[in-house]
N, CA, C and O atoms as a CHARMM CRD file, in Angstrom:
* protein
*
  280
    1    1 UNK  N      8.71400   3.58700  -1.24600 PROA 1      0.00000
    2    1 UNK  CA     7.71300   4.63900  -1.07100 PROA 1      0.00000
    3    1 UNK  C      6.28600   3.77000  -2.52200 PROA 1      0.00000
    4    1 UNK  O      6.42400   3.36800  -3.67700 PROA 1      0.00000
    5    2 UNK  N      5.29000   3.84200  -1.72700 PROA 2      0.00000
    6    2 UNK  CA     4.09400   3.16300  -2.03900 PROA 2      0.00000
    7    2 UNK  C      3.06000   4.19000  -2.34900 PROA 2      0.00000
    8    2 UNK  O      2.79300   4.82200  -1.32600 PROA 2      0.00000
    9    3 UNK  N      2.14800   4.72400  -3.74000 PROA 3      0.00000
   10    3 UNK  CA     1.58900   5.42800  -3.70400 PROA 3      0.00000
   11    3 UNK  C      0.08500   4.42100  -4.65300 PROA 3      0.00000
   12    3 UNK  O      0.27900   3.43900  -5.37000 PROA 3      0.00000
   13    4 UNK  N     -1.00400   4.91700  -4.41500 PROA 4      0.00000
   14    4 UNK  CA    -2.56900   4.66500  -5.09400 PROA 4      0.00000
   15    4 UNK  C     -1.87100   4.84400  -7.15400 PROA 4      0.00000
   16    4 UNK  O     -1.00700   5.51000  -7.72500 PROA 4      0.00000
   17    5 UNK  N     -2.30100   4.41200  -7.32200 PROA 5      0.00000
   18    5 UNK  CA    -1.99000   4.60200  -8.99600 PROA 5      0.00000
   19    5 UNK  C     -3.07400   5.32500  -9.57100 PROA 5      0.00000
   20    5 UNK  O     -2.79600   6.34100 -10.20800 PROA 5      0.00000
   21    6 UNK  N     -4.34900   4.94800  -9.44600 PROA 6      0.00000
   22    6 UNK  CA    -5.70100   5.81600  -9.44700 PROA 6      0.00000
   23    6 UNK  C     -6.19500   6.64900  -9.11400 PROA 6      0.00000
   24    6 UNK  O     -6.88100   7.35700  -9.85100 PROA 6      0.00000
   25    7 UNK  N     -5.99300   6.86900  -7.74600 PROA 7      0.00000
   26    7 UNK  CA    -6.74000   7.39600  -7.37500 PROA 7      0.00000
   27    7 UNK  C     -5.96300   8.24900  -5.76900 PROA 7      0.00000
   28    7 UNK  O     -4.92200   7.80500  -5.28300 PROA 7      0.00000
   29    8 UNK  N     -6.69100   9.45400  -5.17200 PROA 8      0.00000
   30    8 UNK  CA    -6.16600  10.04100  -4.01500 PROA 8      0.00000
   31    8 UNK  C     -5.85600   9.16200  -3.06900 PROA 8      0.00000
   32    8 UNK  O     -6.55700   8.26200  -2.60600 PROA 8      0.00000
   33    9 UNK  N     -4.33800   9.59300  -2.70400 PROA 9      0.00000
   34    9 UNK  CA    -4.25700   8.48800  -1.26200 PROA 9      0.00000
   35    9 UNK  C     -3.14600   9.11700  -0.80900 PROA 9      0.00000
   36    9 UNK  O     -2.79800  10.19600  -1.28800 PROA 9      0.00000
   37   10 UNK  N     -2.19200   8.25200   0.57200 PROA 10     0.00000
   38   10 UNK  CA    -1.45000   8.56900   0.78900 PROA 10     0.00000
   39   10 UNK  C     -0.39000   8.21600   0.13700 PROA 10     0.00000
   40   10 UNK  O     -0.51600   7.60400  -0.92400 PROA 10     0.00000
   41   11 UNK  N      1.44300   8.68400   0.88600 PROA 11     0.00000
   42   11 UNK  CA     2.26000   8.20500   0.15100 PROA 11     0.00000
   43   11 UNK  C      2.80600   7.34700   1.17700 PROA 11     0.00000
   44   11 UNK  O      2.56300   7.46700   2.37700 PROA 11     0.00000
   45   12 UNK  N      3.52100   6.51500   0.67600 PROA 12     0.00000
   46   12 UNK  CA     3.29800   5.49500   2.14900 PROA 12     0.00000
   47   12 UNK  C      4.89500   4.98800   1.88100 PROA 12     0.00000
   48   12 UNK  O      5.24000   4.45000   0.82900 PROA 12     0.00000
   49   13 UNK  N      5.87500   5.27400   3.10400 PROA 13     0.00000
   50   13 UNK  CA     7.52300   4.88400   3.25100 PROA 13     0.00000
   51   13 UNK  C      7.31600   3.81700   4.01200 PROA 13     0.00000
   52   13 UNK  O      6.46500   3.57600   4.86900 PROA 13     0.00000
   53   14 UNK  N      8.73600   2.84700   3.33000 PROA 14     0.00000
   54   14 UNK  CA     8.71300   2.01400   4.22000 PROA 14     0.00000
   55   14 UNK  C     10.31500   1.82400   4.46600 PROA 14     0.00000
   56   14 UNK  O     11.00900   1.74800   3.45200 PROA 14     0.00000
   57   15 UNK  N     10.88900   1.74900   5.61200 PROA 15     0.00000
   58   15 UNK  CA    11.99800   2.20900   6.05300 PROA 15     0.00000
   59   15 UNK  C     13.11100   0.96800   6.55600 PROA 15     0.00000
   60   15 UNK  O     12.85100  -0.04200   7.20900 PROA 15     0.00000
   61   16 UNK  N     14.21600   1.35100   6.10000 PROA 16     0.00000
   62   16 UNK  CA    15.14100  -0.91600   6.51100 PROA 16     0.00000
   63   16 UNK  C     15.17800  -1.49700   5.26700 PROA 16     0.00000
   64   16 UNK  O     14.53600  -1.20200   4.25800 PROA 16     0.00000
   65   17 UNK  N     15.98300  -2.33800   5.44300 PROA 17     0.00000
   66   17 UNK  CA    16.89200  -3.23300   4.00200 PROA 17     0.00000
   67   17 UNK  C     15.24900  -4.40200   4.54100 PROA 17     0.00000
   68   17 UNK  O     14.40300  -4.44000   3.64800 PROA 17     0.00000
   69   18 UNK  N     15.04200  -4.87900   5.29200 PROA 18     0.00000
   70   18 UNK  CA    14.49300  -5.77400   5.03700 PROA 18     0.00000
   71   18 UNK  C     12.71500  -5.58400   5.20500 PROA 18     0.00000
   72   18 UNK  O     11.99700  -6.18500   6.00500 PROA 18     0.00000
   73   19 UNK  N     12.39100  -4.78200   4.40600 PROA 19     0.00000
   74   19 UNK  CA    10.92200  -4.75400   3.59800 PROA 19     0.00000
   75   19 UNK  C     10.52400  -5.18400   2.82400 PROA 19     0.00000
   76   19 UNK  O      9.32100  -4.92100   2.82700 PROA 19     0.00000
   77   20 UNK  N     10.87500  -5.98000   1.74100 PROA 20     0.00000
   78   20 UNK  CA    10.66300  -7.51700   1.01300 PROA 20     0.00000
   79   20 UNK  C      9.03700  -7.80300   1.23100 PROA 20     0.00000
   80   20 UNK  O      8.01100  -7.64400   0.56900 PROA 20     0.00000
   81   21 UNK  N      9.37400  -8.28100   2.45500 PROA 21     0.00000
   82   21 UNK  CA     8.02800  -8.91700   2.80600 PROA 21     0.00000
   83   21 UNK  C      6.78200  -8.06900   3.28400 PROA 21     0.00000
   84   21 UNK  O      5.71600  -8.67100   3.41100 PROA 21     0.00000
   85   22 UNK  N      6.84500  -6.53100   3.59500 PROA 22     0.00000
   86   22 UNK  CA     6.27200  -5.90400   4.29500 PROA 22     0.00000
   87   22 UNK  C      5.43200  -5.26000   2.90500 PROA 22     0.00000
   88   22 UNK  O      4.38100  -4.68800   3.19600 PROA 22     0.00000
   89   23 UNK  N      5.77300  -5.29500   1.50800 PROA 23     0.00000
   90   23 UNK  CA     5.23900  -4.55200   0.83900 PROA 23     0.00000
   91   23 UNK  C      3.98600  -4.92200   0.15700 PROA 23     0.00000
   92   23 UNK  O      3.45500  -4.17800  -0.66800 PROA 23     0.00000
   93   24 UNK  N      3.59500  -5.87200   0.44100 PROA 24     0.00000
   94   24 UNK  CA     2.26700  -6.28200   0.04600 PROA 24     0.00000
   95   24 UNK  C      1.06500  -6.16100   0.97200 PROA 24     0.00000
   96   24 UNK  O     -0.04900  -6.31100   0.47000 PROA 24     0.00000
   97   25 UNK  N      1.16500  -5.92700   2.15400 PROA 25     0.00000
   98   25 UNK  CA     0.42700  -5.71600   2.88300 PROA 25     0.00000
   99   25 UNK  C      0.24500  -3.95700   3.44800 PROA 25     0.00000
  100   25 UNK  O     -0.73300  -3.39600   3.94200 PROA 25     0.00000
  101   26 UNK  N      1.42000  -3.51500   3.17300 PROA 26     0.00000
  102   26 UNK  CA     1.56200  -1.88400   3.04400 PROA 26     0.00000
  103   26 UNK  C      0.71700  -1.73100   1.48000 PROA 26     0.00000
  104   26 UNK  O     -0.48600  -1.49100   1.57600 PROA 26     0.00000
  105   27 UNK  N      1.00300  -1.79400   0.78600 PROA 27     0.00000
  106   27 UNK  CA    -0.20400  -1.82300  -0.66300 PROA 27     0.00000
  107   27 UNK  C     -1.33200  -1.66500  -0.17700 PROA 27     0.00000
  108   27 UNK  O     -2.07500  -0.69800  -0.34700 PROA 27     0.00000
  109   28 UNK  N     -1.56800  -2.84800   0.61400 PROA 28     0.00000
  110   28 UNK  CA    -3.12600  -3.05600   0.90600 PROA 28     0.00000
  111   28 UNK  C     -3.87400  -2.09700   1.84700 PROA 28     0.00000
  112   28 UNK  O     -5.08000  -1.96400   2.05900 PROA 28     0.00000
  113   29 UNK  N     -2.40000  -1.23700   2.53200 PROA 29     0.00000
  114   29 UNK  CA    -3.16900  -0.29700   3.93900 PROA 29     0.00000
  115   29 UNK  C     -3.24900   1.23400   2.82400 PROA 29     0.00000
  116   29 UNK  O     -3.94700   2.23500   2.98900 PROA 29     0.00000
  117   30 UNK  N     -2.45800   0.99000   1.92300 PROA 30     0.00000
  118   30 UNK  CA    -2.26300   2.07100   0.57200 PROA 30     0.00000
  119   30 UNK  C     -3.78900   2.46800   0.08400 PROA 30     0.00000
  120   30 UNK  O     -4.29800   3.58700   0.14300 PROA 30     0.00000
  121   31 UNK  N     -4.17800   1.66900  -0.24300 PROA 31     0.00000
  122   31 UNK  CA    -5.45400   1.74200  -0.56100 PROA 31     0.00000
  123   31 UNK  C     -6.93100   1.48800   0.43500 PROA 31     0.00000
  124   31 UNK  O     -8.13700   1.32200   0.25200 PROA 31     0.00000
  125   32 UNK  N     -6.03700   1.57400   1.48400 PROA 32     0.00000
  126   32 UNK  CA    -7.88300   1.46600   2.92800 PROA 32     0.00000
  127   32 UNK  C     -7.35200   2.90500   3.10700 PROA 32     0.00000
  128   32 UNK  O     -8.15500   3.74100   3.52100 PROA 32     0.00000
  129   33 UNK  N     -6.31000   3.21500   2.88500 PROA 33     0.00000
  130   33 UNK  CA    -6.75600   5.03300   3.15000 PROA 33     0.00000
  131   33 UNK  C     -6.83500   6.25800   2.15700 PROA 33     0.00000
  132   33 UNK  O     -7.19700   7.43000   2.25800 PROA 33     0.00000
  133   34 UNK  N     -6.21600   5.27100   0.91700 PROA 34     0.00000
  134   34 UNK  CA    -7.18200   6.14200  -0.31300 PROA 34     0.00000
  135   34 UNK  C     -8.55700   6.34400  -0.81900 PROA 34     0.00000
  136   34 UNK  O     -9.49500   5.76000  -0.27600 PROA 34     0.00000
  137   35 UNK  N     -8.72600   7.09900  -1.78100 PROA 35     0.00000
  138   35 UNK  CA   -10.18400   6.96000  -1.87400 PROA 35     0.00000
  139   35 UNK  C    -10.09700   5.88700  -3.09300 PROA 35     0.00000
  140   35 UNK  O    -10.64900   6.08500  -4.17600 PROA 35     0.00000
  141   36 UNK  N     -9.44700   4.89500  -2.83000 PROA 36     0.00000
  142   36 UNK  CA   -10.06700   3.69600  -3.88800 PROA 36     0.00000
  143   36 UNK  C    -11.69100   3.04300  -3.27900 PROA 36     0.00000
  144   36 UNK  O    -12.04900   3.05400  -2.10100 PROA 36     0.00000
  145   37 UNK  N    -12.39400   2.56600  -4.32900 PROA 37     0.00000
  146   37 UNK  CA   -13.56400   1.93000  -3.56300 PROA 37     0.00000
  147   37 UNK  C    -12.71800   0.51800  -2.76800 PROA 37     0.00000
  148   37 UNK  O    -11.84600  -0.24700  -3.17900 PROA 37     0.00000
  149   38 UNK  N    -13.48800   0.63300  -1.40600 PROA 38     0.00000
  150   38 UNK  CA   -13.28300  -0.49400  -0.54700 PROA 38     0.00000
  151   38 UNK  C    -13.30100  -1.28700  -0.58200 PROA 38     0.00000
  152   38 UNK  O    -12.89000  -1.88500   0.41300 PROA 38     0.00000
  153   39 UNK  N    -13.96200  -2.35700  -2.16800 PROA 39     0.00000
  154   39 UNK  CA   -14.31000  -3.44900  -2.58000 PROA 39     0.00000
  155   39 UNK  C    -13.82000  -3.95700  -3.32700 PROA 39     0.00000
  156   39 UNK  O    -13.88500  -5.16500  -3.55700 PROA 39     0.00000
  157   40 UNK  N    -12.89300  -2.73000  -4.17800 PROA 40     0.00000
  158   40 UNK  CA   -12.29100  -3.12900  -5.59100 PROA 40     0.00000
  159   40 UNK  C    -11.20100  -3.74600  -5.23700 PROA 40     0.00000
  160   40 UNK  O    -10.94500  -3.79900  -4.03400 PROA 40     0.00000
  161   41 UNK  N    -10.52300  -4.20800  -5.96200 PROA 41     0.00000
  162   41 UNK  CA    -8.97200  -4.55200  -6.39600 PROA 41     0.00000
  163   41 UNK  C     -8.46900  -3.24900  -6.89200 PROA 41     0.00000
  164   41 UNK  O     -9.19500  -2.41700  -7.43700 PROA 41     0.00000
  165   42 UNK  N     -7.23100  -3.10800  -6.68700 PROA 42     0.00000
  166   42 UNK  CA    -6.52400  -1.41900  -6.76100 PROA 42     0.00000
  167   42 UNK  C     -5.23800  -1.48700  -7.32500 PROA 42     0.00000
  168   42 UNK  O     -4.94700  -2.65800  -7.57200 PROA 42     0.00000
  169   43 UNK  N     -4.30500  -0.64100  -7.64200 PROA 43     0.00000
  170   43 UNK  CA    -2.69200  -0.92800  -8.54300 PROA 43     0.00000
  171   43 UNK  C     -1.92400   0.00700  -7.42800 PROA 43     0.00000
  172   43 UNK  O     -2.05700   1.22600  -7.32700 PROA 43     0.00000
  173   44 UNK  N     -1.43800  -0.48600  -6.95200 PROA 44     0.00000
  174   44 UNK  CA    -0.53600   0.66700  -6.09600 PROA 44     0.00000
  175   44 UNK  C      0.88900   0.41200  -6.66300 PROA 44     0.00000
  176   44 UNK  O      1.44400  -0.68400  -6.73700 PROA 44     0.00000
  177   45 UNK  N      1.34200   1.52100  -7.01800 PROA 45     0.00000
  178   45 UNK  CA     2.67900   1.99800  -7.61800 PROA 45     0.00000
  179   45 UNK  C      4.21300   1.64900  -6.61400 PROA 45     0.00000
  180   45 UNK  O      4.17700   2.27800  -5.55600 PROA 45     0.00000
  181   46 UNK  N      5.24600   0.94700  -6.74800 PROA 46     0.00000
  182   46 UNK  CA     5.97100   0.85900  -5.58500 PROA 46     0.00000
  183   46 UNK  C      7.38900   1.24900  -6.39500 PROA 46     0.00000
  184   46 UNK  O      7.92800   0.76200  -7.38900 PROA 46     0.00000
  185   47 UNK  N      7.62900   2.01200  -5.77800 PROA 47     0.00000
  186   47 UNK  CA     8.80400   2.70500  -5.93800 PROA 47     0.00000
  187   47 UNK  C     10.44900   2.29100  -5.30500 PROA 47     0.00000
  188   47 UNK  O     10.60300   3.09000  -4.38100 PROA 47     0.00000
  189   48 UNK  N     11.56600   1.51200  -5.38800 PROA 48     0.00000
  190   48 UNK  CA    12.57300   2.06500  -4.99500 PROA 48     0.00000
  191   48 UNK  C     13.54300   2.24100  -5.66800 PROA 48     0.00000
  192   48 UNK  O     13.70200   1.66700  -6.74500 PROA 48     0.00000
  193   49 UNK  N     14.42900   3.11700  -5.13400 PROA 49     0.00000
  194   49 UNK  CA    15.84800   3.69800  -5.61900 PROA 49     0.00000
  195   49 UNK  C     15.05800   3.60700  -6.88300 PROA 49     0.00000
  196   49 UNK  O     13.83600   3.74900  -6.90500 PROA 49     0.00000
  197   50 UNK  N     15.90100   3.33100  -8.09300 PROA 50     0.00000
  198   50 UNK  CA    15.13400   3.89700  -9.53400 PROA 50     0.00000
  199   50 UNK  C     14.30600   2.44200 -10.31100 PROA 50     0.00000
  200   50 UNK  O     14.14200   2.37000 -11.52900 PROA 50     0.00000
  201   51 UNK  N     13.89800   1.46400  -9.42200 PROA 51     0.00000
  202   51 UNK  CA    13.05600   0.61000  -9.87900 PROA 51     0.00000
  203   51 UNK  C     11.80700   0.66700  -9.25300 PROA 51     0.00000
  204   51 UNK  O     11.44800   0.86500  -8.09200 PROA 51     0.00000
  205   52 UNK  N     11.23500   0.44500 -10.30700 PROA 52     0.00000
  206   52 UNK  CA     9.59300   0.55000 -10.01800 PROA 52     0.00000
  207   52 UNK  C      8.50200  -0.37700 -10.19800 PROA 52     0.00000
  208   52 UNK  O      8.84000  -0.97700 -11.21800 PROA 52     0.00000
  209   53 UNK  N      7.42400  -0.84400  -9.83200 PROA 53     0.00000
  210   53 UNK  CA     6.72900  -2.22700 -10.16900 PROA 53     0.00000
  211   53 UNK  C      5.47900  -1.61000  -9.80700 PROA 53     0.00000
  212   53 UNK  O      5.36500  -0.47300  -9.34800 PROA 53     0.00000
  213   54 UNK  N      4.29800  -2.64400 -10.10300 PROA 54     0.00000
  214   54 UNK  CA     3.11900  -2.17100  -9.50900 PROA 54     0.00000
  215   54 UNK  C      2.61300  -4.19600  -9.15200 PROA 54     0.00000
  216   54 UNK  O      2.95500  -5.30700  -9.55900 PROA 54     0.00000
  217   55 UNK  N      1.38200  -3.42800  -7.90000 PROA 55     0.00000
  218   55 UNK  CA     0.72200  -4.76600  -7.06100 PROA 55     0.00000
  219   55 UNK  C     -0.36500  -4.24400  -7.44100 PROA 55     0.00000
  220   55 UNK  O     -0.49800  -3.02900  -7.58500 PROA 55     0.00000
  221   56 UNK  N     -1.44200  -5.24800  -7.68900 PROA 56     0.00000
  222   56 UNK  CA    -2.55300  -5.21800  -7.39600 PROA 56     0.00000
  223   56 UNK  C     -2.91900  -6.10000  -6.61100 PROA 56     0.00000
  224   56 UNK  O     -2.72800  -7.28600  -6.88100 PROA 56     0.00000
  225   57 UNK  N     -3.68000  -5.60000  -5.17400 PROA 57     0.00000
  226   57 UNK  CA    -4.16200  -5.96000  -4.52400 PROA 57     0.00000
  227   57 UNK  C     -5.48600  -5.14300  -4.01300 PROA 57     0.00000
  228   57 UNK  O     -5.70000  -4.03100  -4.49500 PROA 57     0.00000
  229   58 UNK  N     -6.46100  -5.75100  -2.93900 PROA 58     0.00000
  230   58 UNK  CA    -7.97600  -5.31700  -2.48500 PROA 58     0.00000
  231   58 UNK  C     -7.31600  -4.26500  -1.27500 PROA 58     0.00000
  232   58 UNK  O     -6.23900  -4.41700  -0.69900 PROA 58     0.00000
  233   59 UNK  N     -8.02900  -3.47100  -1.13900 PROA 59     0.00000
  234   59 UNK  CA    -7.56400  -2.56200   0.39300 PROA 59     0.00000
  235   59 UNK  C     -8.12100  -3.61600   1.44000 PROA 59     0.00000
  236   59 UNK  O     -9.15900  -4.27200   1.52800 PROA 59     0.00000
  237   60 UNK  N     -6.74400  -3.45800   2.33800 PROA 60     0.00000
  238   60 UNK  CA    -6.75000  -4.00400   3.94200 PROA 60     0.00000
  239   60 UNK  C     -8.15700  -3.99200   4.86600 PROA 60     0.00000
  240   60 UNK  O     -8.60800  -2.91500   5.25400 PROA 60     0.00000
  241   61 UNK  N     -8.72400  -5.08600   5.14500 PROA 61     0.00000
  242   61 UNK  CA    -9.71900  -4.81500   6.29400 PROA 61     0.00000
  243   61 UNK  C     -8.85900  -4.24900   7.30900 PROA 61     0.00000
  244   61 UNK  O     -7.64000  -4.33300   7.46300 PROA 61     0.00000
  245   62 UNK  N     -9.93100  -3.54100   8.09400 PROA 62     0.00000
  246   62 UNK  CA    -8.89500  -2.57500   9.42200 PROA 62     0.00000
  247   62 UNK  C     -8.42900  -3.82500  10.63600 PROA 62     0.00000
  248   62 UNK  O     -7.48900  -3.98400  11.41500 PROA 62     0.00000
  249   63 UNK  N     -9.24500  -4.30400  10.39700 PROA 63     0.00000
  250   63 UNK  CA    -8.85100  -5.69400  11.19300 PROA 63     0.00000
  251   63 UNK  C     -7.79700  -5.80800  11.44400 PROA 63     0.00000
  252   63 UNK  O     -7.33700  -5.76500  12.58500 PROA 63     0.00000
  253   64 UNK  N     -6.89300  -6.05700   9.94400 PROA 64     0.00000
  254   64 UNK  CA    -5.30300  -6.37700   9.87400 PROA 64     0.00000
  255   64 UNK  C     -4.74000  -5.63300  10.21700 PROA 64     0.00000
  256   64 UNK  O     -3.57000  -6.00300  10.31900 PROA 64     0.00000
  257   65 UNK  N     -4.92000  -4.45400  10.55900 PROA 65     0.00000
  258   65 UNK  CA    -4.08700  -3.54000  11.05600 PROA 65     0.00000
  259   65 UNK  C     -4.13300  -2.66100  12.29600 PROA 65     0.00000
  260   65 UNK  O     -3.08900  -2.20600  12.76400 PROA 65     0.00000
  261   66 UNK  N     -4.96200  -2.48700  12.67500 PROA 66     0.00000
  262   66 UNK  CA    -5.55500  -1.80300  14.07500 PROA 66     0.00000
  263   66 UNK  C     -4.81900  -2.20700  14.97100 PROA 66     0.00000
  264   66 UNK  O     -4.55200  -1.31900  15.78000 PROA 66     0.00000
  265   67 UNK  N     -4.09100  -3.76900  15.31100 PROA 67     0.00000
  266   67 UNK  CA    -3.35900  -3.60100  16.03600 PROA 67     0.00000
  267   67 UNK  C     -1.87000  -2.96300  16.02900 PROA 67     0.00000
  268   67 UNK  O     -1.07000  -2.94300  16.96300 PROA 67     0.00000
  269   68 UNK  N     -1.70500  -2.40300  14.60700 PROA 68     0.00000
  270   68 UNK  CA    -0.71400  -1.63500  14.41200 PROA 68     0.00000
  271   68 UNK  C     -0.48600  -0.69400  14.43600 PROA 68     0.00000
  272   68 UNK  O      0.59100  -0.23600  14.05300 PROA 68     0.00000
  273   69 UNK  N     -1.32300  -0.11600  14.85100 PROA 69     0.00000
  274   69 UNK  CA    -1.13400   1.58500  14.96000 PROA 69     0.00000
  275   69 UNK  C     -0.49400   2.29300  16.11700 PROA 69     0.00000
  276   69 UNK  O     -0.67600   2.02700  17.30500 PROA 69     0.00000
  277   70 UNK  N      0.04900   2.94800  15.76800 PROA 70     0.00000
  278   70 UNK  CA     0.63500   3.57600  16.87100 PROA 70     0.00000
  279   70 UNK  C     -0.56200   5.17600  17.47700 PROA 70     0.00000
  280   70 UNK  O     -0.22700   5.86800  18.43900 PROA 70     0.00000
């Protein structure tokens, strides 16, 4: 589960066992859809089972995920 630490935004769920390689990208998309400033680095909280960590990243550019939309 991913959430923006400092701004209102979506709660993102990653499913499956091999999600590790997608966490950084998902964190940037999480910031993109939150109320975070679009030109600043933000912090995303990542929770997995009982473990948690923080990822510092910039919001994703729309071109990086547009083809993945459903």
